[in-house]
C-alpha positions as CSV (number, residue, x, y, z in Angstrom):
1,M,13.0,-13.2,9.3
2,K,16.3,-11.9,10.4
3,K,18.8,-11.3,7.6
4,F,21.8,-12.2,9.8
5,E,22.1,-15.0,12.3
6,G,24.7,-15.0,15.0
7,T,26.2,-12.7,17.5
8,V,27.9,-9.4,16.5
9,L,30.7,-8.0,18.6
10,V,30.5,-4.2,18.7
11,A,34.0,-2.8,19.3
12,G,33.9,0.7,20.7
13,A,30.3,0.2,21.7
14,T,30.2,3.2,24.1
15,G,31.4,5.7,21.5
16,R,29.0,7.9,19.7
17,T,28.9,5.8,16.6
18,G,29.1,2.6,18.6
19,Q,25.9,3.5,20.4
20,W,24.1,3.8,17.1
21,I,25.4,0.5,15.9
22,V,23.9,-1.1,19.0
23,R,20.6,0.6,18.4
24,R,20.5,-0.5,14.7
25,L,21.4,-4.1,15.6
26,K,18.5,-4.1,18.0
27,A,16.2,-2.6,15.4
28,H,17.1,-5.6,13.1
29,S,16.7,-8.0,16.1
30,I,20.4,-9.1,15.7
31,D,22.2,-10.5,18.7
32,Y,25.2,-8.5,19.9
33,R,28.0,-8.3,22.4
34,L,29.5,-5.0,23.7
35,F,33.3,-4.5,23.8
36,A,34.2,-1.5,25.9
37,R,36.7,-0.2,28.4
38,S,34.3,1.0,31.1
39,R,31.6,-1.0,32.8
40,T,30.2,2.2,34.4
41,K,29.8,4.0,31.1
42,A,28.3,0.9,29.4
43,I,25.6,0.7,32.1
44,E,25.0,4.4,32.0
45,L,24.3,4.2,28.2
46,F,22.6,0.8,27.9
47,G,21.2,0.0,31.3
48,R,22.0,-2.8,33.7
49,E,20.6,-5.3,31.3
50,C,23.7,-4.9,29.2
51,V,26.0,-6.6,31.8
52,D,25.3,-10.0,30.4
53,R,26.4,-8.8,26.9
54,L,29.4,-6.8,28.1
55,A,33.0,-7.8,27.5
56,L,35.4,-5.4,29.2
57,G,38.9,-4.7,27.8
58,S,41.0,-2.8,25.3
59,L,42.7,-3.5,22.0
60,E,46.0,-3.2,23.7
61,N,45.3,-6.4,25.6
62,P,45.2,-9.5,23.3
63,S,43.7,-11.8,26.0
64,E,40.8,-9.3,26.7
65,T,40.3,-8.9,22.9
66,E,40.2,-12.7,22.4
67,A,37.7,-13.1,25.3
68,A,35.4,-10.5,23.7
69,V,35.6,-11.9,20.1
70,C,35.4,-15.7,20.6
71,G,31.9,-17.1,20.0
72,C,30.9,-14.2,17.8
73,S,30.0,-14.5,14.1
74,A,31.0,-11.0,13.1
75,V,32.7,-7.8,14.3
76,I,31.6,-4.3,13.7
77,S,34.3,-1.9,14.9
78,A,33.8,1.8,15.4
79,I,37.1,2.1,17.4
80,G,39.2,5.1,16.7
81,A,41.8,7.1,18.6
82,Y,40.8,10.2,20.5
83,V,43.2,12.6,18.8
84,T,42.2,15.6,20.8
85,D,43.0,13.9,24.1
86,P,46.8,14.0,24.8
87,S,46.4,11.3,27.5
88,A,44.7,8.8,25.2
89,P,46.6,6.2,23.2
90,P,47.8,7.7,19.9
91,P,46.5,6.7,16.4
92,S,49.5,4.4,15.8
93,V,48.3,2.3,18.8
94,I,44.6,2.3,18.1
95,D,44.0,2.9,14.4
96,R,47.0,1.0,13.1
97,D,48.1,-1.6,15.6
98,G,44.7,-2.0,17.4
99,M,42.8,-2.6,14.2
100,R,45.4,-5.1,13.0
101,S,45.3,-6.9,16.4
102,L,41.5,-7.0,16.5
103,A,41.2,-8.4,13.0
104,M,44.0,-11.0,13.5
105,I,42.4,-12.3,16.7
106,A,38.9,-12.3,15.1
107,R,40.2,-14.3,12.2
108,Q,42.0,-16.8,14.5
109,C,38.7,-17.2,16.4
110,G,36.9,-18.0,13.2
111,V,34.9,-14.8,12.9
112,K,33.7,-14.8,9.3
113,K,32.8,-11.1,8.8
114,F,34.8,-8.1,9.9
115,I,33.4,-4.6,9.4
116,Q,35.5,-1.5,10.2
117,I,34.5,2.2,10.2
118,T,37.4,4.5,9.3
119,S,37.1,7.9,7.5
120,L,37.1,9.7,4.2
121,A,40.5,11.0,3.1
122,V,42.7,8.2,4.5
123,T,44.6,8.1,1.2
124,R,45.4,11.8,1.4
125,P,48.6,12.3,3.5
126,E,48.4,16.1,3.1
127,H,45.0,16.3,4.8
128,P,44.9,18.6,7.9
129,M,43.6,15.8,10.1
130,N,47.0,14.1,9.7
131,R,48.5,16.8,12.0
132,Y,47.0,14.8,14.8
133,G,49.3,11.8,15.0
134,D,49.0,11.0,11.3
135,V,45.5,9.7,12.2
136,L,44.3,9.2,8.6
137,S,47.5,7.5,7.6
138,M,47.3,5.2,10.6
139,K,43.7,4.4,9.7
140,L,44.8,3.5,6.2
141,L,47.5,1.1,7.5
142,G,44.9,-0.5,9.7
143,E,42.6,-0.9,6.7
144,E,45.4,-2.5,4.8
145,A,46.0,-5.0,7.6
146,I,42.3,-5.9,7.8
147,R,42.1,-6.5,4.1
148,S,45.2,-8.7,4.1
149,I,44.1,-10.7,7.1
150,Y,40.6,-11.3,5.7
151,A,41.7,-12.1,2.2
152,T,40.8,-15.8,2.6
153,P,37.9,-17.7,1.0
154,G,35.0,-18.1,3.3
155,F,35.9,-14.9,5.2
156,S,35.1,-11.3,4.2
157,C,35.6,-7.7,5.4
158,T,34.0,-4.4,4.7
159,I,35.6,-1.0,5.3
160,L,33.3,2.0,5.5
161,R,34.8,5.5,5.1
162,P,32.2,8.0,6.3
163,G,32.4,11.8,5.8
164,G,32.3,14.2,8.7
165,L,30.2,12.7,11.4
166,Q,27.0,14.4,12.4
167,D,24.3,13.6,15.0
168,G,20.9,12.9,13.7
169,N,18.3,10.1,13.3
170,P,18.7,7.5,10.5
171,L,16.9,7.1,7.3
172,L,16.2,10.8,6.7
173,H,18.6,11.5,3.8
174,N,19.6,10.2,0.4
175,L,23.1,8.8,0.6
176,E,26.0,8.7,-1.8
177,F,28.3,5.7,-1.9
178,A,31.5,5.7,-3.8
179,T,34.9,4.0,-4.1
180,G,38.3,5.5,-4.7
181,D,38.3,8.1,-1.9
182,T,37.3,11.0,-4.2
183,I,34.1,12.4,-2.5
184,T,33.7,14.8,0.4
185,G,30.8,15.6,2.7
186,V,29.2,14.8,5.9
187,I,26.9,12.0,7.2
188,D,24.9,11.1,10.3
189,R,26.4,8.6,12.6
190,S,23.1,6.8,12.7
191,D,23.2,6.2,8.9
192,V,26.8,5.0,9.1
193,A,25.7,2.5,11.8
194,E,22.8,1.3,9.6
195,A,25.1,0.9,6.6
196,A,27.6,-1.1,8.8
197,V,24.7,-3.4,9.9
198,I,23.5,-3.9,6.4
199,S,27.0,-4.9,5.4
200,L,26.6,-8.0,7.5
201,W,24.4,-9.5,4.8
202,H,24.4,-7.4,1.7
203,P,26.5,-9.2,-1.0
204,A,27.8,-5.9,-2.5
205,A,29.5,-5.1,0.7
206,S,31.6,-8.3,0.9
207,N,35.3,-7.5,0.6
208,L,34.6,-3.9,-0.3
209,T,36.0,-0.5,0.8
210,F,33.7,2.4,0.1
211,E,33.0,6.0,1.1
212,L,29.6,7.3,2.2
213,I,28.1,10.8,2.6
214,R,24.6,12.2,2.9
215,G,22.7,14.1,0.3
216,E,19.4,15.9,0.4
217,L,16.6,15.3,3.0
218,C,14.5,12.4,1.7
219,A,13.0,9.7,4.0
220,Q,14.2,6.2,3.3
221,S,12.5,2.9,4.1
222,S,15.9,1.2,3.8
223,L,19.5,2.0,2.9
224,E,20.0,-1.3,1.0
225,P,19.3,0.3,-2.4
226,F,22.4,2.5,-2.0
227,F,24.6,-0.6,-2.0
228,D,23.3,-1.8,-5.4
229,G,25.2,0.9,-7.3
230,L,28.6,0.0,-5.8
231,H,31.3,-1.4,-8.0
232,K,33.7,-3.8,-6.4
233,E,37.4,-2.9,-6.0
234,S,39.9,-5.7,-5.9
235,L,41.4,-5.8,-2.4
């Protein structure tokens, strides 16, 4: 039996973390829709069979965003600015305004669950990553907008703040979950994706912001037990 019913919009589906979110949704037999800028890239990554699930557009276009979101039950967003590409939209456009716009449109369309992947250290303005367009500070402002927009009974949001992202298969490490933005470390994108998918149904994830990093090698049958030790913060 599936633990989540409905269609999940994967925003940023063609990114490296977004690809893993799609794989993990498929592993749990959860229906999904892809929100991406490039049809060509989506087909290269997911095959021609993805076309029926594909919504093309960008966060900067509200009508494209609305078309992608409406009819979905949840959003998992792995969208983030490409800070090393000077031709790409800056973090203020993507991580602040884009996240706010996506959450607002999702809420207006009746999407009950909104899950956003951001980063460790968003509360540390002195962090070296902020040299790139204040990217961490912009992510924090985006988080704050999502929490405000989804602070309504019957709706919920989850913000995941992963450590430095690595490439590797899921369910191979112990994980550490924490709140308060005090831990540091790295984590595989695949485990971040799995945690985001579990956040669709795990009660501890509802209206929670938390950090996650990996520990020692240790095969896991599920990441759900790591949610059980989380203590809720008020949003």
